C-alpha positions in Angstrom: 0.0 0.0 0.0 1.2 3.5 -0.9 0.6 6.3 1.6 1.2 9.8 0.3 1.9 12.7 2.7 3.2 16.2 2.3 4.6 19.2 4.2 2.0 19.2 7.0 2.9 15.6 7.9 6.5 16.6 8.4 5.5 19.6 10.6 3.0 17.5 12.5 5.8 15.1 13.4 8.5 17.7 14.1 6.3 19.8 16.4 4.3 16.9 17.9 1.0 18.6 17.1 -2.4 17.2 18.1 -2.4 14.3 15.6 1.2 13.4 16.3 0.4 10.0 17.7 -1.4 8.9 14.5 1.3 10.4 12.3 4.0 8.5 14.3 2.1 5.2 13.9 2.0 5.8 10.2 5.8 6.2 10.2 6.1 3.0 12.3 4.1 1.1 9.6 6.6 2.3 7.1 9.5 1.1 9.3 7.8 -2.3 9.6 7.5 -2.5 5.8 3.7 -2.5 5.9 3.3 0.6 3.7 5.3 2.7 1.3 5.3 6.1 2.9 5.8 8.5 -0.1 6.3 12.2 -0.2 7.4 14.9 -2.6 11.1 15.8 -1.8 9.9 19.4 -1.8 7.9 18.6 1.4 11.2 18.1 3.2 12.4 21.6 2.3 9.3 23.6 2.8 9.1 23.0 6.6 12.6 24.6 7.1 11.3 27.7 5.3 8.2 27.6 7.5 10.2 27.4 10.7 12.5 30.2 9.6 9.5 32.4 9.0 8.1 31.6 12.4 11.5 32.3 14.0 11.6 35.7 12.3 8.2 36.6 13.6 9.1 35.5 17.1 12.3 37.5 17.0 10.2 40.6 16.2 7.9 39.7 19.1 10.9 39.0 21.3 11.9 42.6 21.1 8.6 43.5 22.6 8.9 40.8 25.3 12.2 42.1 26.7 10.5 44.5 29.0 8.0 41.8 29.9 10.8 39.4 30.9 12.2 42.1 33.2 8.9 42.2 35.0 8.7 38.4 35.1 12.1 38.2 36.8 10.9 40.7 39.4 7.7 38.6 40.0 9.8 35.4 40.3 11.5 36.8 43.4 8.2 36.3 45.1 7.3 32.8 46.2 3.7 33.5 45.0 4.9 33.8 41.4 8.0 31.6 41.3 6.5 29.2 38.8 6.5 31.9 36.1 8.9 31.2 33.3 10.9 33.6 31.1 10.0 33.3 27.4 13.0 32.1 25.4 12.2 32.0 21.7 15.8 31.1 20.8 15.6 27.8 22.7 12.2 27.1 21.2 13.6 27.6 17.7 16.6 25.4 18.3 14.5 22.6 19.7 12.1 22.8 16.7 15.0 22.7 14.2 16.6 19.7 15.9 13.2 17.9 15.9 12.6 18.7 12.3 16.1 17.4 11.3 15.4 14.1 13.1 12.0 13.7 11.3 13.6 14.4 7.9 16.3 11.7 8.7 13.6 9.2 9.6 11.6 9.9 6.4 14.6 9.6 4.2 15.4 6.3 6.0 12.0 4.7 5.9 10.0 6.6 3.3 10.2 7.2 -0.5 10.8 10.7 -1.7 9.5 11.8 -5.1 11.8 14.2 -7.0 10.6 17.4 -8.5 11.7 17.7 -12.2 11.0 20.1 -15.0 7.8 18.4 -16.2 6.4 18.4 -12.7 7.1 22.1 -12.3 5.5 23.0 -15.6 2.5 20.9 -14.7 2.4 22.7 -11.3 2.2 26.1 -13.1 -0.8 24.8 -15.1 -2.5 23.4 -12.0 -2.0 26.7 -10.2 -4.4 28.2 -12.8 -6.7 25.3 -13.6 -7.2 24.2 -10.0 -6.8 27.5 -8.2 -3.9 26.2 -6.1 -1.1 28.2 -4.4 2.2 27.5 -6.1 3.5 25.5 -3.1 0.4 23.3 -3.1 0.5 23.0 -6.9 4.1 21.7 -6.7 3.1 19.1 -4.1 0.1 18.0 -6.0 1.8 17.9 -9.4 4.6 15.7 -8.0 2.1 13.4 -6.4 0.1 13.0 -9.6 3.2 12.3 -11.6 4.0 9.4 -9.3 0.5 8.1 -9.3 0.6 7.8 -13.1 3.5 5.3 -12.7 1.6 3.1 -10.2 -0.7 0.2 -10.7 -4.3 1.6 -10.3 -5.3 -1.5 -8.4 -2.7 -1.0 -5.7 -4.3 0.6 -2.5 -3.3 4.2 -2.1 -4.3 7.2 -0.1 -3.2 10.8 0.2 -3.3 12.3 3.7 -3.1 16.0 4.1 -4.6 18.3 6.8 -4.6 21.1 4.3 -8.3 20.7 3.4 -8.5 24.2 2.0 -5.9 23.5 -0.6 -7.2 20.1 -1.8 -11.0 20.7 -1.4 -11.7 21.0 -5.1 -14.0 18.2 -6.4 -11.8 17.7 -9.5 -8.8 17.0 -7.3 -10.7 14.3 -5.4 -12.1 12.9 -8.6 -8.7 12.8 -10.3 -7.2 11.0 -7.3 -9.9 8.4 -7.4 -9.1 7.7 -11.1 -5.7 6.6 -9.8 -7.2 4.4 -7.1 -6.1 7.0 -4.5 -8.3 8.2 -1.6 -7.9 11.7 -0.1 -8.1 11.8 3.7 -8.1 15.2 5.5 -6.5 14.2 8.8 -4.0 11.7 10.2 -6.3 10.0 12.7 -8.7 8.9 10.0 -5.8 8.3 7.7 -4.4 5.7 10.1 -7.8 4.1 10.4 -8.0 3.9 6.6 -4.6 2.3 6.4 -5.2 -0.2 9.1 -8.5 -1.2 7.5 -6.8 -1.6 4.1 -4.0 -3.7 5.6 -6.5 -5.9 7.4 -7.9 -6.9 4.0 -4.5 -7.9 2.6 -3.3 -11.4 3.5 -0.1 -11.5 5.7 0.0 -7.7 6.0 
């Protein structure tokens, strides 16, 4: 079974967001050889750009927090407020980058990246117009479709992405179905779908 994921899966894993447990179990199925966890190589790059943007915003916010941290330190002198913590965005950013690097290493070890080539990029530019996608989402979808065209349509497949807004178009869902691929908008239901599909396969 092929399970396609994209950028938000990588971020879900790196930041241990609310559906992290299901996302981690999906990775474990890939480790165990039960599924082929497949993702556009672009999806490993985009999260670093996302974290860098967040860090830049936090740095701007941190300038405003300097005076607040002075007040927090004063409050911490009191036993009543000793549990208050000083905000440290630098440590947060470092921890996030380290976690993201580990997730990328795991995906490269146990997953299958799909490369972005010239034809995929040209197709993405067309999809940006015909499907009304943002260029980042168009690149993800174009790369995925190019890989689907090379797969046996009878092989079970699903595409899990929490970005429902990007992939809500009926044509996208219909096109995926022509390749035998089901779109699932969250990792919890994605895991259930995978487990159900594997249960129907002998010796899975």
